[in-house]
N, CA, C, O and the ligand as a Tripos MOL2 file, in Angstrom:
@<TRIPOS>MOLECULE
protein
  253   251    64     0     0
PROTEIN
NO_CHARGES

@<TRIPOS>ATOM
      1 N           8.8700  -30.8130   -7.4840 N.3       1 MET1
      2 CA         10.1390  -31.2180   -6.8940 C.3       1 MET1
      3 C          10.4290  -30.3840   -5.6410 C.2       1 MET1
      4 O          11.4160  -29.6500   -5.5870 O.2       1 MET1
      5 N           9.5780  -30.5040   -4.6640 N.am      2 GLU2
      6 CA          9.7450  -29.6840   -3.4540 C.3       2 GLU2
      7 C          10.9700  -30.0930   -2.6550 C.2       2 GLU2
      8 O          11.5280  -29.3080   -1.8880 O.2       2 GLU2
      9 N          11.3730  -31.3390   -2.8540 N.am      3 ASN3
     10 CA         12.4770  -31.8250   -2.0500 C.3       3 ASN3
     11 C          13.8380  -31.4470   -2.6090 C.2       3 ASN3
     12 O          14.8740  -31.7250   -2.0060 O.2       3 ASN3
     13 N          13.8190  -30.8180   -3.7530 N.am      4 GLU4
     14 CA         15.0950  -30.3800   -4.2880 C.3       4 GLU4
     15 C          15.6220  -29.2120   -3.4760 C.2       4 GLU4
     16 O          14.8630  -28.3710   -2.9920 O.2       4 GLU4
     17 N          16.9110  -29.1810   -3.3430 N.am      5 LYS5
     18 CA         17.5060  -28.1330   -2.5490 C.3       5 LYS5
     19 C          18.8260  -27.7120   -3.1850 C.2       5 LYS5
     20 O          19.6510  -28.5570   -3.5330 O.2       5 LYS5
     21 N          19.0200  -26.4170   -3.3340 N.am      6 TRP6
     22 CA         20.2680  -25.9270   -3.9020 C.3       6 TRP6
     23 C          21.3840  -26.0730   -2.8850 C.2       6 TRP6
     24 O          21.2140  -25.8150   -1.6940 O.2       6 TRP6
     25 N          22.5120  -26.4880   -3.3870 N.am      7 VAL7
     26 CA         23.6860  -26.5610   -2.5180 C.3       7 VAL7
     27 C          24.2840  -25.1620   -2.3900 C.2       7 VAL7
     28 O          24.4530  -24.4560   -3.3840 O.2       7 VAL7
     29 N          24.5980  -24.7760   -1.1710 N.am      8 LEU8
     30 CA         25.1810  -23.4610   -0.9450 C.3       8 LEU8
     31 C          26.7000  -23.5410   -0.9300 C.2       8 LEU8
     32 O          27.2830  -24.5370   -0.5030 O.2       8 LEU8
     33 N          27.3170  -22.4890   -1.3960 N.am      9 CYS9
     34 CA         28.7780  -22.4130   -1.3990 C.3       9 CYS9
     35 C          29.2810  -22.3410    0.0420 C.2       9 CYS9
     36 O          28.8200  -21.4990    0.8110 O.2       9 CYS9
     37 N          30.2170  -23.2090    0.4150 N.am     10 PRO10
     38 CA         30.7430  -23.1920    1.7880 C.3      10 PRO10
     39 C          31.5420  -21.9210    2.0850 C.2      10 PRO10
     40 O          31.7600  -21.5780    3.2460 O.2      10 PRO10
     41 N          31.9700  -21.2370    1.0480 N.am     11 ILE11
     42 CA         32.8010  -20.0510    1.2420 C.3      11 ILE11
     43 C          31.9480  -18.7920    1.4180 C.2      11 ILE11
     44 O          32.1390  -18.0440    2.3770 O.2      11 ILE11
     45 N          31.0150  -18.5580    0.5040 N.am     12 CYS12
     46 CA         30.2570  -17.3050    0.5530 C.3      12 CYS12
     47 C          28.7610  -17.5330    0.7670 C.2      12 CYS12
     48 O          27.9980  -16.5700    0.8350 O.2      12 CYS12
     49 N          28.3330  -18.7830    0.8720 N.am     13 ASN13
     50 CA         26.9280  -19.1070    1.1320 C.3      13 ASN13
     51 C          25.9890  -18.7650   -0.0190 C.2      13 ASN13
     52 O          24.7720  -18.7160    0.1590 O.2      13 ASN13
     53 N          26.5420  -18.5360   -1.1670 N.am     14 ASN14
     54 CA         25.7140  -18.2640   -2.3310 C.3      14 ASN14
     55 C          25.1720  -19.5790   -2.8870 C.2      14 ASN14
     56 O          25.7800  -20.6350   -2.7100 O.2      14 ASN14
     57 N          24.0340  -19.5080   -3.5550 N.am     15 LYS15
     58 CA         23.5140  -20.6920   -4.2220 C.3      15 LYS15
     59 C          24.4250  -21.0890   -5.3670 C.2      15 LYS15
     60 O          24.8800  -20.2340   -6.1270 O.2      15 LYS15
     61 N          24.6910  -22.3710   -5.4940 N.am     16 THR16
     62 CA         25.4730  -22.8320   -6.6330 C.3      16 THR16
     63 C          24.5250  -23.4200   -7.6600 C.2      16 THR16
     64 O          23.3080  -23.2690   -7.5490 O.2      16 THR16
     65 N          25.0750  -24.0850   -8.6510 N.am     17 ARG17
     66 CA         24.2140  -24.6550   -9.7040 C.3      17 ARG17
     67 C          23.9360  -26.1250   -9.4780 C.2      17 ARG17
     68 O          23.4480  -26.8160  -10.3720 O.2      17 ARG17
     69 N          24.2420  -26.6010   -8.2920 N.am     18 ILE18
     70 CA         24.0290  -28.0100   -8.0090 C.3      18 ILE18
     71 C          22.8320  -28.1830   -7.0800 C.2      18 ILE18
     72 O          22.7110  -27.5040   -6.0610 O.2      18 ILE18
     73 N          21.9540  -29.1070   -7.4570 N.am     19 LYS19
     74 CA         20.7860  -29.4040   -6.6310 C.3      19 LYS19
     75 C          20.9200  -30.8050   -6.0520 C.2      19 LYS19
     76 O          21.5090  -31.6910   -6.6710 O.2      19 LYS19
     77 N          20.3720  -30.9940   -4.8680 N.am     20 VAL20
     78 CA         20.4070  -32.3170   -4.2640 C.3      20 VAL20
     79 C          19.0060  -32.7330   -3.8320 C.2      20 VAL20
     80 O          18.1400  -31.8990   -3.5690 O.2      20 VAL20
     81 N          18.8150  -34.0230   -3.7680 N.am     21 HIS21
     82 CA         17.5630  -34.6260   -3.3210 C.3      21 HIS21
     83 C          17.8120  -35.3230   -1.9870 C.2      21 HIS21
     84 O          18.9630  -35.5170   -1.5950 O.2      21 HIS21
     85 N          16.7480  -35.6980   -1.2910 N.am     22 PRO22
     86 CA         16.9290  -36.3790    0.0060 C.3      22 PRO22
     87 C          17.7260  -37.6680   -0.1150 C.2      22 PRO22
     88 O          18.3410  -38.1150    0.8530 O.2      22 PRO22
     89 N          17.7160  -38.2690   -1.3050 N.am     23 ASP23
     90 CA         18.4560  -39.5260   -1.4510 C.3      23 ASP23
     91 C          19.7630  -39.3500   -2.2230 C.2      23 ASP23
     92 O          20.3520  -40.3220   -2.6970 O.2      23 ASP23
     93 N          20.2010  -38.1180   -2.3410 N.am     24 THR24
     94 CA         21.4520  -37.8570   -3.0540 C.3      24 THR24
     95 C          22.6570  -38.2660   -2.2120 C.2      24 THR24
     96 O          22.7660  -37.9070   -1.0400 O.2      24 THR24
     97 N          23.5440  -39.0120   -2.8260 N.am     25 VAL25
     98 CA         24.7990  -39.3670   -2.1620 C.3      25 VAL25
     99 C          25.9480  -39.1290   -3.1420 C.2      25 VAL25
    100 O          26.0400  -39.7970   -4.1720 O.2      25 VAL25
    101 N          26.8080  -38.1900   -2.8220 N.am     26 VAL26
    102 CA         27.9640  -37.9090   -3.6620 C.3      26 VAL26
    103 C          29.1790  -37.7260   -2.7640 C.2      26 VAL26
    104 O          29.0820  -37.1850   -1.6630 O.2      26 VAL26
    105 N          30.3000  -38.1770   -3.2460 N.am     27 GLU27
    106 CA         31.5200  -37.9850   -2.4720 C.3      27 GLU27
    107 C          32.5610  -37.2710   -3.2970 C.2      27 GLU27
    108 O          32.7810  -37.5910   -4.4650 O.2      27 GLU27
    109 N          33.1960  -36.3050   -2.6770 N.am     28 ASN28
    110 CA         34.3280  -35.6020   -3.2900 C.3      28 ASN28
    111 C          34.0070  -35.0490   -4.6730 C.2      28 ASN28
    112 O          34.7440  -35.2700   -5.6330 O.2      28 ASN28
    113 N          32.9060  -34.3330   -4.7530 N.am     29 ILE29
    114 CA         32.5650  -33.7150   -6.0290 C.3      29 ILE29
    115 C          32.9970  -32.2460   -5.9680 C.2      29 ILE29
    116 O          32.8030  -31.5840   -4.9480 O.2      29 ILE29
    117 N          33.5820  -31.7370   -7.0590 N.am     30 PRO30
    118 CA         33.9650  -30.3240   -7.0840 C.3      30 PRO30
    119 C          32.7280  -29.4450   -7.2300 C.2      30 PRO30
    120 O          31.9550  -29.5850   -8.1770 O.2      30 PRO30
    121 N          32.5610  -28.5550   -6.2930 N.am     31 LEU31
    122 CA         31.4190  -27.6420   -6.3230 C.3      31 LEU31
    123 C          31.9270  -26.2780   -6.7450 C.2      31 LEU31
    124 O          32.7250  -25.6550   -6.0440 O.2      31 LEU31
    125 N          31.4590  -25.8180   -7.8950 N.am     32 PHE32
    126 CA         31.9050  -24.5090   -8.3710 C.3      32 PHE32
    127 C          30.8960  -23.4420   -8.0170 C.2      32 PHE32
    128 O          29.6990  -23.6050   -8.2520 O.2      32 PHE32
    129 N          31.3770  -22.3570   -7.4550 N.am     33 CYS33
    130 CA         30.4920  -21.2670   -7.0710 C.3      33 CYS33
    131 C          30.5630  -20.1560   -8.1060 C.2      33 CYS33
    132 O          31.6370  -19.6070   -8.3480 O.2      33 CYS33
    133 N          29.4230  -19.8140   -8.7260 N.am     34 PRO34
    134 CA         29.4250  -18.7680   -9.7540 C.3      34 PRO34
    135 C          29.6430  -17.3710   -9.1790 C.2      34 PRO34
    136 O          29.9650  -16.4400   -9.9160 O.2      34 PRO34
    137 N          29.4720  -17.2240   -7.8820 N.am     35 LYS35
    138 CA         29.6280  -15.8980   -7.2980 C.3      35 LYS35
    139 C          31.0800  -15.5920   -6.9350 C.2      35 LYS35
    140 O          31.6470  -14.6010   -7.3970 O.2      35 LYS35
    141 N          31.6730  -16.4450   -6.1080 N.am     36 CYS36
    142 CA         33.0660  -16.1720   -5.7230 C.3      36 CYS36
    143 C          34.0470  -16.8870   -6.6410 C.2      36 CYS36
    144 O          35.2620  -16.7470   -6.5010 O.2      36 CYS36
    145 N          33.5050  -17.6540   -7.5840 N.am     37 LYS37
    146 CA         34.3180  -18.3250   -8.5950 C.3      37 LYS37
    147 C          35.4000  -19.2130   -7.9910 C.2      37 LYS37
    148 O          36.5330  -19.2570   -8.4710 O.2      37 LYS37
    149 N          35.0370  -19.8940   -6.9640 N.am     38 ARG38
    150 CA         35.9690  -20.8280   -6.3540 C.3      38 ARG38
    151 C          35.3730  -22.2190   -6.3760 C.2      38 ARG38
    152 O          34.1590  -22.4070   -6.4510 O.2      38 ARG38
    153 N          36.2570  -23.1700   -6.3100 N.am     39 GLU39
    154 CA         35.8280  -24.5490   -6.3480 C.3      39 GLU39
    155 C          36.1360  -25.1980   -5.0060 C.2      39 GLU39
    156 O          37.2410  -25.0750   -4.4780 O.2      39 GLU39
    157 N          35.1540  -25.8790   -4.4740 N.am     40 THR40
    158 CA         35.3260  -26.5590   -3.2040 C.3      40 THR40
    159 C          34.9450  -28.0150   -3.3780 C.2      40 THR40
    160 O          33.9480  -28.3280   -4.0280 O.2      40 THR40
    161 N          35.7320  -28.9000   -2.8030 N.am     41 ILE41
    162 CA         35.3850  -30.3160   -2.8630 C.3      41 ILE41
    163 C          34.4090  -30.6030   -1.7230 C.2      41 ILE41
    164 O          34.6940  -30.3300   -0.5570 O.2      41 ILE41
    165 N          33.2510  -31.1580   -2.0850 N.am     42 ILE42
    166 CA         32.2340  -31.4390   -1.0700 C.3      42 ILE42
    167 C          31.7830  -32.8960   -1.1450 C.2      42 ILE42
    168 O          31.9960  -33.5930   -2.1370 O.2      42 ILE42
    169 N          31.1650  -33.3120   -0.0750 N.am     43 SER43
    170 CA         30.4730  -34.5960   -0.0480 C.3      43 SER43
    171 C          29.0390  -34.3390    0.3740 C.2      43 SER43
    172 O          28.7800  -33.5560    1.2880 O.2      43 SER43
    173 N          28.1110  -35.0040   -0.2980 N.am     44 VAL44
    174 CA         26.7020  -34.8150    0.0070 C.3      44 VAL44
    175 C          26.0700  -36.1470    0.3780 C.2      44 VAL44
    176 O          26.1960  -37.1340   -0.3470 O.2      44 VAL44
    177 N          25.4010  -36.1600    1.4990 N.am     45 THR45
    178 CA         24.6510  -37.3430    1.9050 C.3      45 THR45
    179 C          23.2670  -36.8880    2.3430 C.2      45 THR45
    180 O          23.1010  -36.3160    3.4200 O.2      45 THR45
    181 N          22.2840  -37.1450    1.5030 N.am     46 GLY46
    182 CA         20.9110  -36.7800    1.8510 C.3      46 GLY46
    183 C          20.7450  -35.3290    2.2490 C.2      46 GLY46
    184 O          20.1760  -35.0350    3.3000 O.2      46 GLY46
    185 N          21.2320  -34.4210    1.4270 N.am     47 GLN47
    186 CA         21.1230  -32.9810    1.6250 C.3      47 GLN47
    187 C          21.9450  -32.4720    2.7930 C.2      47 GLN47
    188 O          21.8040  -31.3170    3.1950 O.2      47 GLN47
    189 N          22.7930  -33.3120    3.3370 N.am     48 ASN48
    190 CA         23.7530  -32.8420    4.3140 C.3      48 ASN48
    191 C          25.0730  -32.6260    3.5850 C.2      48 ASN48
    192 O          25.7210  -33.5840    3.1640 O.2      48 ASN48
    193 N          25.4630  -31.3820    3.4410 N.am     49 VAL49
    194 CA         26.6320  -31.0550    2.6370 C.3      49 VAL49
    195 C          27.8410  -30.7820    3.5240 C.2      49 VAL49
    196 O          27.7770  -29.9640    4.4410 O.2      49 VAL49
    197 N          28.9270  -31.4660    3.2450 N.am     50 ALA50
    198 CA         30.1470  -31.2500    4.0130 C.3      50 ALA50
    199 C          31.2820  -30.8860    3.0680 C.2      50 ALA50
    200 O          31.4980  -31.5500    2.0540 O.2      50 ALA50
    201 N          31.9950  -29.8390    3.4040 N.am     51 ALA51
    202 CA         33.1570  -29.4530    2.6010 C.3      51 ALA51
    203 C          34.3150  -30.3720    2.9480 C.2      51 ALA51
    204 O          34.7060  -30.4920    4.1090 O.2      51 ALA51
    205 N          34.8500  -31.0120    1.9350 N.am     52 VAL52
    206 CA         35.9800  -31.9090    2.1670 C.3      52 VAL52
    207 C          37.2630  -31.1020    2.2610 C.2      52 VAL52
    208 O          38.0280  -31.2330    3.2170 O.2      52 VAL52
    209 N          37.4830  -30.2800    1.2710 N.am     53 LYS53
    210 CA         38.6370  -29.3830    1.3180 C.3      53 LYS53
    211 C          38.4660  -28.2850    0.2890 C.2      53 LYS53
    212 O          37.7300  -28.4240   -0.6870 O.2      53 LYS53
    213 N          39.1560  -27.2090    0.5320 N.am     54 LYS54
    214 CA         39.1370  -26.1190   -0.4210 C.3      54 LYS54
    215 C          40.3700  -26.2150   -1.2950 C.2      54 LYS54
    216 O          41.4650  -26.5220   -0.8240 O.2      54 LYS54
    217 N          40.1740  -25.9500   -2.5640 N.am     55 THR55
    218 CA         41.3090  -26.0500   -3.4770 C.3      55 THR55
    219 C          42.3400  -24.9920   -3.1260 C.2      55 THR55
    220 O          42.0090  -23.8530   -2.7960 O.2      55 THR55
    221 N          43.5910  -25.4000   -3.2050 N.am     56 LYS56
    222 CA         44.6670  -24.4850   -2.8380 C.3      56 LYS56
    223 C          44.8270  -23.3700   -3.8570 C.2      56 LYS56
    224 O          45.0140  -22.2040   -3.5100 O.2      56 LYS56
    225 N          44.7500  -23.7540   -5.1100 N.am     57 ASP57
    226 CA         44.9890  -22.7450   -6.1460 C.3      57 ASP57
    227 C          43.6700  -22.2860   -6.7510 C.2      57 ASP57
    228 O          43.4560  -22.3950   -7.9580 O.2      57 ASP57
    229 N          42.8020  -21.7800   -5.9100 N.am     58 ASP58
    230 CA         41.4950  -21.3600   -6.4100 C.3      58 ASP58
    231 C          41.5870  -20.1150   -7.2860 C.2      58 ASP58
    232 O          40.6310  -19.7750   -7.9830 O.2      58 ASP58
    233 N          42.7060  -19.4490   -7.2570 N.am     59 MET59
    234 CA         42.8570  -18.2730   -8.0990 C.3      59 MET59
    235 C          42.9560  -18.6530   -9.5660 C.2      59 MET59
    236 O          42.7750  -17.8150  -10.4490 O.2      59 MET59
    237 N          43.2430  -19.9140   -9.8170 N.am     60 LYS60
    238 CA         43.4160  -20.3420  -11.1980 C.3      60 LYS60
    239 C          42.0960  -20.7130  -11.8610 C.2      60 LYS60
    240 O          42.0460  -20.9160  -13.0740 O.2      60 LYS60
    241 N          41.0380  -20.8020  -11.0810 N.am     61 VAL61
    242 CA         39.7500  -21.1820  -11.6260 C.3      61 VAL61
    243 C          39.2240  -20.0700  -12.5250 C.2      61 VAL61
    244 O          39.1860  -18.9030  -12.1350 O.2      61 VAL61
    245 N          38.8270  -20.4440  -13.7110 N.am     62 SER62
    246 CA         38.2900  -19.4360  -14.6170 C.3      62 SER62
    247 C          37.1750  -20.0310  -15.4500 C.2      62 SER62
    248 O          37.0490  -21.2510  -15.5580 O.2      62 SER62
    249 N          36.3870  -19.1860  -16.0220 N.am     63 LEU63
    250 CA         35.2780  -19.6710  -16.8340 C.3      63 LEU63
    251 C          35.6930  -19.7450  -18.3010 C.2      63 LEU63
    252 O          34.8910  -20.1340  -19.1500 O.2      63 LEU63
    253 ZN         31.0430  -18.8260   -3.1950 Zn       64 ZN64
@<TRIPOS>BOND
     1     1     2 1
     2     2     3 1
     3     3     4 2
     4     3     5 am
     5     5     6 1
     6     6     7 1
     7     7     8 2
     8     7     9 am
     9     9    10 1
    10    10    11 1
    11    11    12 2
    12    11    13 am
    13    13    14 1
    14    14    15 1
    15    15    16 2
    16    15    17 am
    17    17    18 1
    18    18    19 1
    19    19    20 2
    20    19    21 am
    21    21    22 1
    22    22    23 1
    23    23    24 2
    24    23    25 am
    25    25    26 1
    26    26    27 1
    27    27    28 2
    28    27    29 am
    29    29    30 1
    30    30    31 1
    31    31    32 2
    32    31    33 am
    33    33    34 1
    34    34    35 1
    35    35    36 2
    36    35    37 am
    37    37    38 1
    38    38    39 1
    39    39    40 2
    40    39    41 am
    41    41    42 1
    42    42    43 1
    43    43    44 2
    44    43    45 am
    45    45    46 1
    46    46    47 1
    47    47    48 2
    48    47    49 am
    49    49    50 1
    50    50    51 1
    51    51    52 2
    52    51    53 am
    53    53    54 1
    54    54    55 1
    55    55    56 2
    56    55    57 am
    57    57    58 1
    58    58    59 1
    59    59    60 2
    60    59    61 am
    61    61    62 1
    62    62    63 1
    63    63    64 2
    64    63    65 am
    65    65    66 1
    66    66    67 1
    67    67    68 2
    68    67    69 am
    69    69    70 1
    70    70    71 1
    71    71    72 2
    72    71    73 am
    73    73    74 1
    74    74    75 1
    75    75    76 2
    76    75    77 am
    77    77    78 1
    78    78    79 1
    79    79    80 2
    80    79    81 am
    81    81    82 1
    82    82    83 1
    83    83    84 2
    84    83    85 am
    85    85    86 1
    86    86    87 1
    87    87    88 2
    88    87    89 am
    89    89    90 1
    90    90    91 1
    91    91    92 2
    92    91    93 am
    93    93    94 1
    94    94    95 1
    95    95    96 2
    96    95    97 am
    97    97    98 1
    98    98    99 1
    99    99   100 2
   100    99   101 am
   101   101   102 1
   102   102   103 1
   103   103   104 2
   104   103   105 am
   105   105   106 1
   106   106   107 1
   107   107   108 2
   108   107   109 am
   109   109   110 1
   110   110   111 1
   111   111   112 2
   112   111   113 am
   113   113   114 1
   114   114   115 1
   115   115   116 2
   116   115   117 am
   117   117   118 1
   118   118   119 1
   119   119   120 2
   120   119   121 am
   121   121   122 1
   122   122   123 1
   123   123   124 2
   124   123   125 am
   125   125   126 1
   126   126   127 1
   127   127   128 2
   128   127   129 am
   129   129   130 1
   130   130   131 1
   131   131   132 2
   132   131   133 am
   133   133   134 1
   134   134   135 1
   135   135   136 2
   136   135   137 am
   137   137   138 1
   138   138   139 1
   139   139   140 2
   140   139   141 am
   141   141   142 1
   142   142   143 1
   143   143   144 2
   144   143   145 am
   145   145   146 1
   146   146   147 1
   147   147   148 2
   148   147   149 am
   149   149   150 1
   150   150   151 1
   151   151   152 2
   152   151   153 am
   153   153   154 1
   154   154   155 1
   155   155   156 2
   156   155   157 am
   157   157   158 1
   158   158   159 1
   159   159   160 2
   160   159   161 am
   161   161   162 1
   162   162   163 1
   163   163   164 2
   164   163   165 am
   165   165   166 1
   166   166   167 1
   167   167   168 2
   168   167   169 am
   169   169   170 1
   170   170   171 1
   171   171   172 2
   172   171   173 am
   173   173   174 1
   174   174   175 1
   175   175   176 2
   176   175   177 am
   177   177   178 1
   178   178   179 1
   179   179   180 2
   180   179   181 am
   181   181   182 1
   182   182   183 1
   183   183   184 2
   184   183   185 am
   185   185   186 1
   186   186   187 1
   187   187   188 2
   188   187   189 am
   189   189   190 1
   190   190   191 1
   191   191   192 2
   192   191   193 am
   193   193   194 1
   194   194   195 1
   195   195   196 2
   196   195   197 am
   197   197   198 1
   198   198   199 1
   199   199   200 2
   200   199   201 am
   201   201   202 1
   202   202   203 1
   203   203   204 2
   204   203   205 am
   205   205   206 1
   206   206   207 1
   207   207   208 2
   208   207   209 am
   209   209   210 1
   210   210   211 1
   211   211   212 2
   212   211   213 am
   213   213   214 1
   214   214   215 1
   215   215   216 2
   216   215   217 am
   217   217   218 1
   218   218   219 1
   219   219   220 2
   220   219   221 am
   221   221   222 1
   222   222   223 1
   223   223   224 2
   224   223   225 am
   225   225   226 1
   226   226   227 1
   227   227   228 2
   228   227   229 am
   229   229   230 1
   230   230   231 1
   231   231   232 2
   232   231   233 am
   233   233   234 1
   234   234   235 1
   235   235   236 2
   236   235   237 am
   237   237   238 1
   238   238   239 1
   239   239   240 2
   240   239   241 am
   241   241   242 1
   242   242   243 1
   243   243   244 2
   244   243   245 am
   245   245   246 1
   246   246   247 1
   247   247   248 2
   248   247   249 am
   249   249   250 1
   250   250   251 1
   251   251   252 2
@<TRIPOS>SUBSTRUCTURE
     1 MET1         2 RESIDUE 1 A MET
     2 GLU2         6 RESIDUE 1 A GLU
     3 ASN3        10 RESIDUE 1 A ASN
     4 GLU4        14 RESIDUE 1 A GLU
     5 LYS5        18 RESIDUE 1 A LYS
     6 TRP6        22 RESIDUE 1 A TRP
     7 VAL7        26 RESIDUE 1 A VAL
     8 LEU8        30 RESIDUE 1 A LEU
     9 CYS9        34 RESIDUE 1 A CYS
    10 PRO10       38 RESIDUE 1 A PRO
    11 ILE11       42 RESIDUE 1 A ILE
    12 CYS12       46 RESIDUE 1 A CYS
    13 ASN13       50 RESIDUE 1 A ASN
    14 ASN14       54 RESIDUE 1 A ASN
    15 LYS15       58 RESIDUE 1 A LYS
    16 THR16       62 RESIDUE 1 A THR
    17 ARG17       66 RESIDUE 1 A ARG
    18 ILE18       70 RESIDUE 1 A ILE
    19 LYS19       74 RESIDUE 1 A LYS
    20 VAL20       78 RESIDUE 1 A VAL
    21 HIS21       82 RESIDUE 1 A HIS
    22 PRO22       86 RESIDUE 1 A PRO
    23 ASP23       90 RESIDUE 1 A ASP
    24 THR24       94 RESIDUE 1 A THR
    25 VAL25       98 RESIDUE 1 A VAL
    26 VAL26      102 RESIDUE 1 A VAL
    27 GLU27      106 RESIDUE 1 A GLU
    28 ASN28      110 RESIDUE 1 A ASN
    29 ILE29      114 RESIDUE 1 A ILE
    30 PRO30      118 RESIDUE 1 A PRO
    31 LEU31      122 RESIDUE 1 A LEU
    32 PHE32      126 RESIDUE 1 A PHE
    33 CYS33      130 RESIDUE 1 A CYS
    34 PRO34      134 RESIDUE 1 A PRO
    35 LYS35      138 RESIDUE 1 A LYS
    36 CYS36      142 RESIDUE 1 A CYS
    37 LYS37      146 RESIDUE 1 A LYS
    38 ARG38      150 RESIDUE 1 A ARG
    39 GLU39      154 RESIDUE 1 A GLU
    40 THR40      158 RESIDUE 1 A THR
    41 ILE41      162 RESIDUE 1 A ILE
    42 ILE42      166 RESIDUE 1 A ILE
    43 SER43      170 RESIDUE 1 A SER
    44 VAL44      174 RESIDUE 1 A VAL
    45 THR45      178 RESIDUE 1 A THR
    46 GLY46      182 RESIDUE 1 A GLY
    47 GLN47      186 RESIDUE 1 A GLN
    48 ASN48      190 RESIDUE 1 A ASN
    49 VAL49      194 RESIDUE 1 A VAL
    50 ALA50      198 RESIDUE 1 A ALA
    51 ALA51      202 RESIDUE 1 A ALA
    52 VAL52      206 RESIDUE 1 A VAL
    53 LYS53      210 RESIDUE 1 A LYS
    54 LYS54      214 RESIDUE 1 A LYS
    55 THR55      218 RESIDUE 1 A THR
    56 LYS56      222 RESIDUE 1 A LYS
    57 ASP57      226 RESIDUE 1 A ASP
    58 ASP58      230 RESIDUE 1 A ASP
    59 MET59      234 RESIDUE 1 A MET
    60 LYS60      238 RESIDUE 1 A LYS
    61 VAL61      242 RESIDUE 1 A VAL
    62 SER62      246 RESIDUE 1 A SER
    63 LEU63      250 RESIDUE 1 A LEU
    64 ZN64       253 GROUP 0 **** ****
């Protein structure tokens, strides 16, 4: 699976737990970052990741 690519956190650039393929298309999916523990809404189109918006109350995110 060479074409798999980890999605990076838009906030701290850490690897997240989400992988994408060249044909991946997702819109407005919550991306949780295990490092900074924040959630960002992203859209993915063929490994092009765009942050839609950052959650306002990211301090409330917990494991
Ligand atoms: Zn992060």
